[in-house]
N, C-alpha and C positions, 0 to 999 in steps of 0.2 A: 292739213297744216296745224290744227289745234294741238295735236300731240307734239309736234316739233316745238311749238311755243312753250308748251308745258315742260318738255325736257330741257329746253334752253333756260327756263327759269330755275331749274334745279341744279344746274352745273356750276355756275360761278362761285357759290359759297363752298363747294367741296374743295378740299386741300389740293387734290390733283390738278384742278383747273385754276386755282387762284392766281398763278403767275402767267397764265396763258393769254395770248392776244385774243380779244373778243371775237374776231373773225374766225379764228381757229376753233373756239368754243362753239360758235354758231355752226360751223361746218360739221363738227362732231355731233352736235344735236340732231342734225339731219340724217345721220347714219344710225342713230339709236332708236330702239323701240321700247315701249313701256310694257313691263310684265307685272302682273299682280298675282300673288300666290297665297293660298291658305296656309295656316300653321301646319308644320310637319311635311310640307311639300319638299321633295328632294330635287335640287337643281342639277346636281351631277354626282357621280360616284368616283371615288378614288380609282384611278386607272383609265377612266374615260379619256378618249382623245379630245384635246382642247380645241375649240373652234370659236370661242366667245368669252366675254367677261361680263360681269354684272357690277353695277354701282348701286349699293344699297341706299335708298333715299328715305326709307321709313322702316322701323322695326329692327329686328336682330336676326342673325343667321348663326348657326352652329357649324363649325368646321371640325372634321374629325380626320386624324391622320391614320396611317396604317397600323399604329400601335393601339388604336382606340382612344387616344387622347383627344380631347375636344377643347375648343375655345370659342367664345362668343364674339361676334363683331357687330357693331351698331351702325347707325346712319353715317354715310360717307365712306364706308368700307368698300374697297375694291376687291372683288373676288374673281380671281383668274381661273380659267378652265382651259 
């Protein structure tokens, strides 16, 4: 349960959850897991079948498209896969 409380503490300030009912946010937090990765870890590759999404709570992530163009996203970013 400590991980669920931790996740629940991270969600309300994020824009995607700001207008949500607190019970909905609590339900979502129970379905989420925490992942911590080292710099340069690859979450997914372009073309991978999507089965999850990530909410970045700390740090930055670089997104690259099929043309090799990249952009950085910071805390609060929703990364769909």
